[in-house]
C-alpha positions in Angstrom: 101.2 46.7 78.9 100.2 50.1 77.6 96.6 49.7 78.9 98.0 48.7 82.3 100.0 51.9 82.6 97.1 54.0 81.5 95.0 52.4 84.2 97.7 53.1 86.8 97.8 56.7 85.7 94.1 57.1 85.9 94.1 55.8 89.5 97.0 58.1 90.4 95.2 61.1 89.0 92.0 60.2 90.8 93.9 60.0 94.1 95.6 63.4 93.8 92.7 65.4 92.3 89.6 64.5 94.3 86.6 66.5 93.5 87.7 68.0 90.2 87.4 64.9 88.1 84.1 63.5 86.9 83.6 60.1 85.3 80.7 60.3 83.0 79.2 57.3 81.3 76.4 59.3 79.6 75.9 63.0 78.8 73.8 65.1 81.2 72.6 68.7 81.2 73.1 71.2 84.0 72.3 74.9 84.0 74.0 77.9 85.5 71.9 81.0 86.1 71.6 83.8 88.6 68.5 84.1 90.7 68.0 87.8 90.1 68.3 90.3 87.2 67.5 93.9 86.7 64.5 94.8 84.5 66.9 97.0 82.3 69.1 94.0 81.6 68.6 90.6 80.0 68.6 87.4 82.2 70.4 84.4 80.9 70.9 80.7 81.6 73.9 78.8 80.4 73.7 75.0 79.9 76.5 72.4 79.8 75.1 71.1 76.4 74.3 72.9 73.2 70.7 73.7 72.1 69.2 73.2 68.6 68.4 76.7 67.2 65.7 75.1 65.0 64.0 73.6 68.0 63.7 76.7 70.0 60.0 77.4 69.6 57.1 78.5 71.8 56.4 74.9 72.7 60.0 73.8 73.7 61.4 77.0 75.3 59.1 79.4 77.1 58.6 81.5 80.3 55.8 81.3 82.9 54.9 83.7 85.7 54.2 83.1 89.3 50.7 81.8 88.4 52.3 79.2 86.0 50.9 81.1 83.0 52.9 81.5 79.8 54.1 85.1 79.2 55.6 86.8 76.3 59.3 87.2 76.4 62.1 87.7 73.9 64.2 84.5 74.0 67.4 84.2 71.9 70.2 81.7 71.6 73.7 83.0 72.4 76.7 82.7 70.1 78.0 79.7 72.2 74.8 77.8 71.4 74.6 77.0 75.1 73.1 80.2 76.5 69.5 81.3 76.4 69.0 85.1 76.8 65.6 86.3 78.1 64.5 89.9 78.0 61.5 92.1 77.8 60.0 91.0 81.1 58.4 93.2 83.7 59.5 92.9 87.4 58.2 89.7 88.9 58.9 86.0 89.6 59.3 83.7 86.6 60.4 80.2 85.4 62.2 79.3 82.2 61.1 76.0 80.8 63.4 74.2 78.3 62.1 70.9 77.0 64.5 68.0 76.5 64.0 68.0 72.7 65.6 71.5 72.5 69.1 70.1 73.3 71.7 68.6 71.0 72.7 65.3 72.6 74.2 62.0 71.6 73.2 58.9 73.5 70.4 59.2 76.1 68.4 62.4 76.0 68.6 65.0 78.7 65.8 65.8 81.1 63.7 69.0 80.6 64.9 72.0 82.6 62.9 74.4 84.7 64.8 77.4 86.2 63.3 80.0 88.6 64.4 83.6 88.5 63.3 87.1 89.5 63.3 90.3 87.6 63.6 93.5 89.8 63.1 97.2 89.1 65.9 98.3 91.4 68.3 96.7 93.8 66.6 96.0 97.1 67.9 95.0 100.5 67.6 91.5 101.8 64.3 91.3 103.7 65.0 88.5 106.2 67.6 86.1 107.7 65.7 83.3 106.0 66.1 85.0 102.6 69.8 85.4 103.3 70.2 81.7 104.3 68.3 80.5 101.3 70.9 82.3 99.1 73.7 80.3 100.7 71.6 77.1 100.7 71.4 77.5 97.0 75.2 77.8 96.7 75.6 74.6 98.8 73.2 72.7 96.6 75.1 73.9 93.5 78.8 74.0 94.5 80.0 74.0 90.8 77.9 77.0 90.0 79.6 79.2 92.6 81.7 82.0 91.1 85.3 81.6 92.4 86.8 84.7 93.9 89.8 85.9 92.0 92.2 87.5 94.5 94.3 89.0 91.7 94.1 92.7 91.5 93.6 94.4 89.6 95.4 98.5 88.6 91.1 109.1 83.6 93.1 110.8 81.8 95.5 112.8 83.8 98.0 111.0 86.0 99.3 114.0 87.9 96.5 114.4 90.4 97.4 116.8 93.2 97.5 115.1 96.6 99.0 117.7 98.8 100.9 120.6 97.2 102.7 121.5 94.0 106.1 121.9 95.7 106.4 118.2 96.7 105.8 114.8 95.3 102.2 113.7 94.6 100.7 110.2 94.4 100.6 108.9 90.8 96.8 108.6 90.7 95.0 107.4 87.7 92.1 109.9 87.8 92.4 113.6 88.6 90.6 114.3 91.8 90.6 110.7 93.0 93.3 109.9 95.6 94.5 106.3 95.8 97.2 106.4 98.6 100.6 104.8 98.6 103.4 103.4 100.7 105.0 106.8 101.1 103.3 110.2 101.3 104.6 113.8 101.7 103.2 116.8 103.5 104.7 120.1 104.7 108.3 118.9 104.5 107.6 115.6 106.4 107.8 112.1 104.8 105.4 109.4 106.1 106.2 105.8 105.2 105.1 102.3 106.0 107.8 100.2 107.9 106.8 96.7 109.0 104.6 97.2 112.0 105.0 100.9 112.3 104.6 104.2 110.4 107.7 106.4 110.4 107.6 110.2 110.2 110.8 111.8 108.9 111.5 115.5 109.3 112.9 116.5 105.8 112.4 120.2 106.2 116.2 120.5 106.2 117.5 118.0 103.6 121.0 118.3 105.0 119.9 117.2 108.5 117.3 114.5 108.3 115.7 113.5 111.6 113.2 110.9 112.8 110.2 113.0 114.0 107.9 110.2 115.2 107.2 106.5 115.0 103.6 105.2 115.2 103.6 101.6 116.5 101.1 99.2 114.9 100.0 96.0 116.6 101.6 92.8 115.3 98.2 91.5 114.0 97.9 94.4 111.6 99.5 94.9 108.2 99.5 98.4 106.8 99.4 98.4 103.0 99.2 102.1 102.2 98.9 105.7 103.5 96.8 108.6 102.4 96.4 112.3 103.3 93.4 114.5 103.6 93.8 118.0 105.1 95.4 117.4 108.5 94.6 113.7 108.5 97.0 110.8 107.9 95.0 107.7 107.0 96.6 104.3 107.4 95.0 101.5 105.4 95.5 97.9 106.2 94.3 94.4 107.2 94.0 93.2 110.8 93.7 89.5 111.9 91.4 88.9 114.9 92.6 85.6 116.3 89.8 85.2 118.9 87.1 85.8 116.2 89.0 83.8 113.6 88.5 86.5 110.9 90.2 89.5 109.4 89.2 93.2 109.1 90.1 95.8 106.5 90.8 99.0 108.5 91.2 102.7 108.1 93.0 104.3 111.0 92.9 108.1 111.2 95.6 110.3 112.8 95.7 114.1 113.4 99.0 115.3 112.0 98.5 119.0 112.7 101.8 118.5 114.7 103.7 116.0 112.6 106.1 115.3 115.5 103.3 114.1 117.6 100.5 112.4 115.6 97.3 111.7 117.6 95.0 108.8 117.1 91.5 109.9 116.2 89.5 107.0 115.0 89.5 103.5 113.4 86.8 102.0 111.2 86.8 98.5 109.7 84.9 96.0 107.7 85.2 92.3 107.8 87.3 90.5 105.1 90.2 91.6 103.0 91.1 94.9 101.5 90.8 95.4 97.8 91.7 99.1 97.6 90.7 102.6 98.7 89.7 105.9 97.0 89.3 109.4 98.4 87.2 111.9 96.4 84.9 114.7 97.2 85.9 114.7 100.9 84.9 111.0 101.2 87.0 107.9 101.9 85.9 104.7 100.3 87.2 101.5 101.7 86.5 98.6 99.3 87.0 94.9 100.1 85.7 91.3 100.0 84.5 89.0 102.7 83.9 85.3 102.4 81.5 83.9 105.1 81.8 80.3 106.3 78.5 79.2 104.9 79.7 75.6 104.7 78.8 75.3 108.4 75.1 75.2 107.3 75.8 71.7 106.1 76.1 70.7 109.7 72.9 72.5 110.6 74.9 75.0 112.6 73.4 78.4 113.4 75.9 81.0 112.1 75.8 84.7 111.4 76.2 85.1 107.6 76.3 88.8 107.8 79.6 90.8 107.6 80.8 92.6 110.7 81.9 96.2 111.0 83.8 98.2 113.6 84.0 101.9 114.6 86.1 103.0 117.5 83.9 106.1 117.9 81.0 103.8 118.9 80.9 100.5 120.7 84.1 98.6 121.1 82.4 95.5 119.9 82.1 94.3 116.3 78.6 94.8 114.9 76.9 92.6 112.3 75.8 94.6 109.2 72.0 95.1 109.4 69.9 93.4 106.8 68.8 96.7 105.3 72.5 97.3 104.4 72.8 94.0 102.5 71.7 93.3 98.9 72.2 90.6 96.3 73.8 91.8 93.1 71.9 90.8 90.0 73.2 88.0 87.8 75.5 86.6 90.4 75.7 83.4 92.4 78.6 84.0 94.6 79.4 83.3 98.2 81.6 86.4 98.5 80.5 89.9 99.7 81.7 93.1 98.1 81.9 95.5 101.0 82.1 99.3 100.6 82.5 101.7 103.6 82.1 105.4 102.9 83.4 107.9 105.5 82.9 111.7 105.4 86.4 113.1 106.1 85.2 116.7 106.7 85.4 118.1 110.2 87.9 115.6 111.3 85.9 112.6 110.1 83.4 112.7 113.0 80.5 111.6 110.9 79.0 108.0 111.0 80.6 105.6 108.5 78.2 104.1 106.0 78.9 100.4 105.1 77.0 98.4 102.6 77.4 94.7 101.7 76.7 93.2 98.3 76.6 89.5 97.7 78.8 89.1 94.6 82.5 89.4 95.0 84.8 91.7 93.0 88.5 91.7 92.1 88.9 94.9 90.1 87.8 98.5 90.5 87.8 101.8 88.8 86.5 105.0 90.3 85.8 108.5 88.9 84.6 111.4 91.0 81.0 110.4 90.5 80.9 106.7 90.0 82.4 103.4 91.3 82.8 100.4 89.0 83.6 96.9 90.4 84.5 94.0 88.1 84.6 90.3 88.6 85.6 87.4 86.3 82.9 85.0 85.2 84.2 81.4 85.1 83.2 78.8 82.6 82.3 76.0 85.0 81.6 73.6 82.2 85.1 73.7 80.8 86.5 70.2 80.8 89.7 68.7 79.4 89.3 65.2 78.0 92.1 62.8 79.0 94.0 61.4 76.0 93.7 57.7 75.4 91.2 57.4 78.2 89.6 54.1 79.1 86.3 55.8 80.1 85.0 59.3 79.4 87.3 60.9 82.0 87.2 64.7 82.1 89.1 67.1 84.3 87.1 70.1 85.4 89.3 73.2 84.9 87.2 76.4 85.4 88.6 79.4 83.5 87.7 83.0 83.4 85.9 83.8 80.2 84.0 87.1 80.7 83.9 90.1 83.0 80.9 91.3 85.0 80.7 95.1 85.6 78.8 96.7 88.5 78.2 100.4 88.8 77.3 102.7 91.6 76.7 106.5 91.4 78.4 108.1 94.5 77.7 111.3 96.2 79.6 111.5 99.4 78.6 108.6 101.6 75.5 108.0 99.5 75.9 105.1 97.1 73.2 104.2 94.6 73.4 101.0 92.5 73.0 101.8 88.8 73.1 98.3 87.2 75.4 95.7 85.8 76.5 94.1 82.5 78.8 91.5 81.2 81.5 91.8 78.5 83.6 89.2 76.7 87.1 88.6 78.1 88.9 89.5 81.3 90.3 92.8 82.4 94.0 93.3 83.2 93.9 96.1 85.7 92.4 99.5 86.5 94.3 101.2 83.7 92.3 99.0 81.2 89.2 100.9 82.4 88.1 104.5 82.1 85.1 106.9 82.3 84.8 109.7 79.9 81.8 112.0 79.4 79.7 109.6 81.3 80.6 106.6 79.2 82.6 103.6 80.5 85.4 102.2 78.4 87.1 98.8 79.1 89.7 96.7 77.3 89.7 92.9 77.8 91.4 89.7 76.6 89.3 86.7 75.6 90.9 83.3 75.8 94.5 82.2 76.4 97.6 82.7 74.3 98.6 79.1 74.8 95.3 77.7 73.4 96.0 77.1 69.7 92.5 75.8 69.0 90.7 78.8 70.4 93.2 81.6 70.0 93.0 84.7 72.3 91.4 87.9 71.1 91.3 91.4 72.6 88.3 93.7 72.7 87.4 97.3 73.6 83.9 98.1 74.8 82.3 101.5 75.2 79.2 101.5 77.5 76.8 104.4 78.3 75.9 105.6 81.7 73.5 102.7 82.2 76.1 100.2 81.0 74.4 99.6 77.7 76.8 98.9 74.8 77.5 101.8 72.5 80.4 100.6 70.4 83.2 98.0 70.2 86.5 97.1 68.7 86.7 93.3 68.6 89.2 90.7 67.7 92.2 92.9 68.2 95.7 91.1 67.9 94.5 87.5 67.7 96.8 85.1 69.5 98.1 87.8 71.9 96.9 89.3 75.2 96.8 92.8 76.7 99.9 93.8 78.7 99.0 97.4 79.3 96.4 100.0 78.3 95.8 103.8 78.8 92.9 106.0 77.9 93.7 109.7 77.2 90.5 111.5 76.4 89.4 110.7 72.8 92.3 108.2 72.3 93.0 104.7 73.7 96.4 103.1 73.7 96.7 99.3 74.0 99.8 97.1 74.2 99.4 93.4 73.4 102.2 90.8 73.3 103.1 87.3 72.5 106.4 87.6 70.5 106.5 91.3 69.6 104.9 94.4 71.2 102.2 96.0 69.1 101.1 99.4 70.3 97.6 100.2 69.0 96.2 103.7 68.7 92.4 103.7 68.9 90.1 106.6 68.2 87.3 106.6 70.8 85.9 110.1 70.1 82.8 108.6 68.6 81.6 106.1 71.2 79.3 104.4 68.7 82.2 103.7 66.3 85.7 103.3 67.9 88.3 102.8 65.3 91.9 101.5 65.2 94.0 104.3 63.7 97.5 102.9 63.8 99.8 100.2 65.0 103.5 99.9 65.9 105.3 96.6 66.3 108.6 96.5 68.2 110.4 93.8 70.3 109.5 93.6 74.0 106.4 94.9 75.7 105.3 97.7 78.1 103.7 96.8 81.5 102.8 100.4 82.1 101.9 103.4 79.9 102.1 107.0 81.1 101.1 110.1 79.3 103.9 112.7 78.7 101.7 115.1 76.7 98.9 114.9 74.3 101.0 113.3 71.6 103.7 111.4 73.5 103.5 108.3 75.7 106.0 106.7 78.0 106.2 102.9 78.1 107.9 100.9 80.8 108.5 97.2 80.5 110.9 94.6 79.2 113.0 93.8 76.2 112.6 90.3 74.8 114.4 87.8 72.6 113.5 84.7 70.7 114.9 81.3 71.6 114.5 77.8 70.1 113.5 74.8 72.1 115.1 71.7 70.7 112.7 69.4 72.4 109.4 70.9 71.2 111.1 72.3 68.1 109.4 75.6 68.6 110.5 79.2 69.2 109.7 80.8 72.5 110.1 84.3 74.0 112.1 85.3 77.1 112.5 88.6 78.8 115.9 90.2 79.0 116.7 93.8 80.3 114.2 96.4 81.4 113.2 98.9 78.8 111.7 102.3 78.7 110.3 103.8 75.5 109.0 107.2 74.4 106.3 106.8 71.8 105.4 109.6 69.4 101.7 109.4 68.5 101.3 112.8 66.9 100.6 110.9 63.7 97.9 108.6 65.0 98.1 106.4 62.0 101.8 105.9 62.2 103.0 105.8 65.9 106.7 105.7 66.3 109.2 104.7 69.0 111.0 108.0 69.2 113.5 107.1 71.9 114.3 104.1 74.1 116.8 103.0 76.8 117.8 99.6 78.2 118.0 99.4 81.9 120.3 96.7 83.5 120.4 93.2 82.1 118.5 90.0 82.5 116.7 89.8 85.8 116.6 93.6 86.4 113.2 94.8 87.7 111.4 97.8 89.2 108.2 98.0 91.2 106.9 100.6 88.7 106.3 97.8 86.2 103.5 96.4 88.3 102.7 99.3 90.6 102.6 102.8 88.9 102.6 104.4 92.3 106.4 103.9 92.2 106.8 106.4 89.3 108.6 109.6 90.4 107.6 112.8 88.6 108.9 116.3 88.7 107.5 118.8 86.1 110.0 121.5 86.7 112.9 119.3 85.5 110.8 117.0 83.3 112.0 114.1 85.6 110.7 110.6 85.6 112.2 107.9 87.8 111.7 104.8 89.8 113.3 102.4 92.2 115.3 99.7 90.4 117.3 96.5 91.1 119.9 95.7 88.6 121.1 92.2 87.4 123.1 91.0 84.5 123.1 87.7 82.6 125.7 85.2 83.9 126.7 81.8 82.8 123.9 79.8 81.2 120.6 80.9 82.8 122.2 82.4 85.8 121.8 86.1 86.7 124.3 88.2 88.6 123.3 90.9 91.1 124.8 94.4 90.2 123.2 96.9 92.5 120.0 98.6 93.7 118.7 102.1 94.2 116.9 104.5 91.8 117.3 106.0 88.4 116.0 109.4 87.3 115.5 110.3 83.6 114.7 113.6 81.9 112.0 112.9 79.3 110.9 115.5 76.8 109.4 115.4 73.3 112.5 117.2 71.9 115.4 115.3 73.6 113.8 111.9 74.2 115.0 109.9 77.2 118.2 111.0 78.9 119.6 109.4 82.1 120.2 112.2 84.7 120.5 110.5 88.0 122.0 107.0 88.5 121.5 106.7 92.3 122.7 103.1 92.4 124.6 101.4 95.3 126.7 98.8 93.5 127.1 95.3 94.7 130.1 94.4 96.9 129.9 90.6 96.3 126.4 90.3 97.7 124.4 87.6 95.8 121.2 89.6 95.8 119.6 92.8 96.9 119.5 94.0 100.6 115.9 94.2 101.8 116.6 96.9 104.4 118.1 99.2 101.8 115.6 98.4 99.0 114.2 101.7 97.8 110.4 101.7 98.0 109.7 105.2 96.6 111.5 108.3 95.3 110.0 111.7 96.3 110.9 115.3 96.2 110.3 118.3 98.5 111.4 121.7 97.2 114.9 121.4 95.7 115.8 118.1 97.3 115.2 114.5 96.2 114.7 111.6 98.7 115.0 107.8 98.3 112.9 106.0 100.9 113.9 102.5 101.8 112.6 100.1 104.5 115.3 101.2 107.0 116.9 104.3 105.6 116.1 107.6 103.9 118.7 109.5 101.8 118.6 113.0 100.5 120.1 114.5 97.3 120.2 117.8 95.5 117.4 117.7 92.9 119.3 119.5 90.1 122.5 117.4 90.1 121.8 114.5 92.6 124.7 115.3 94.9 124.2 113.4 98.2 123.2 115.5 101.2 122.3 113.3 104.1 121.4 109.8 105.2 119.1 108.7 108.0 119.1 105.1 109.4 115.8 104.0 110.8 116.1 101.3 113.4 
């Protein structure tokens, strides 16, 4: 009877999971390898079966050139025993030969492997339509080798980067001098905010008499995700769906706001695909996104354009395919996704030609300094299989998981973008705050593995790479069994929060890039999603409190989040960091956008204010939560006094079961001596010194 039920379960699983289950009666070997690698980097091939280190000799594993002659190359076996690393090769076309005797296999032996690859001196443009199609043909022939695009997004040292002026709110940018844009921006007493399919301009020059100055209507097919300011320009960033073309465009729309009450459309540029993010630095806008071409149509022998399309309202009204000389294949990738970068000179009213480049090899994370752009993408372990328990045959479920992170670097100078190189580090990166550039070196914090995997416990690492992405120093195996929840680099120190049951805050000395060292550690309940520098020796952490519970079924403890929590960490003694002050915010279910989007953090240096939008809940009966109110909270945070609540701008619940979307505060900003809460359909003003209400504007 038991075998009958097992058989039924197997049939059911096969029915609902087509394409991800393989029935294997005998072991086979497959290889995963990129077609191209830089001469400054090693090329590698990963196999689905392990190799015998003792059998890796000149006769069993070797490299030949385009003339089928053996050439000298440094060939080493990776730590996983499945990866061969090939280096010390001059630019040219090569083949790696791996004889079947080099593999560790039970049962029938594997066939020998021959893998072609190319070493290049510098990144070159695709030379022909045929070369481009051959790339996608290779993907179609090896669907399991394709790197899956991860749509998760990912988030220098000074957070208070000036965006407009010192007498009004500024975007909470990560890097000084690099603007990131936000839902709400402020200039010359006017508040610009995103509202559904429009941009509203509120005249806040008189906080006691708020007025709607203008409304910019946006077509229904476009979604605006953020705004940015440059001189007299308002830049609206978004995605637009083109129904006739069956594709989407990431767009940057420029308006002249010399007269805020009458903004004028100037120009729109776009690139095919979906927006990843933007940056503005050194008078240049960088629009960064991904595009996934429908190369599957090649299976039906259809003739399709595999090149991304661009658009510029200053030129032709038609969409233009990106020229081949603007397309390159990133080394060590085999990915059907383009990373697209459009650079636009904003000087002189942005009249210059936009420069768009496409790189085959998608990306999901980015970090940018004033001089360099870094894109990251997860590397998936396509050979990961989960054996079925009590299986009748060797049934394995293919579950690709992100294991490493590839990093690609460009030096930027205005609209000129020069590819520097790439590398790969162990683990995956959380967000942009886990990355940093300091004195030309790139620092990155990653988590390797999963916290739920008890056989292969998770580990956390910090890597420091030089200007050419060569490894200088590392801290490895930090907090085994936990994962990174937040990180922040502050000059010669790095702060990392990991979590599983408690919140360790690690202080790491990165002054010597060859020898980064953990100095101290603080363990407290809860965790911080976001770390923000207060000064050189104090750090603000915003996240959640947690508590331990016991599951009677599994007979194990587990951790749940309760109220929001904000902490002030004193790291003046780097070896003994302390939680100097903390506050609990709301109860179970309370949340703020600032926990996941640091742009929501309000800051005012004059009053030492820090604040954010917040929705408050409390624990009810059982696992229920009860809505209590929404609005914003403002705290005074200093090294002397700690954290003190100053403004509790909360509209309490009047029997509503949950928050009101129209009144949900998006951002808190200030102009002069007044504070403003900006919601989807209303703006309120308050006195900054004591938060007395001044006016309210309903936006219909």
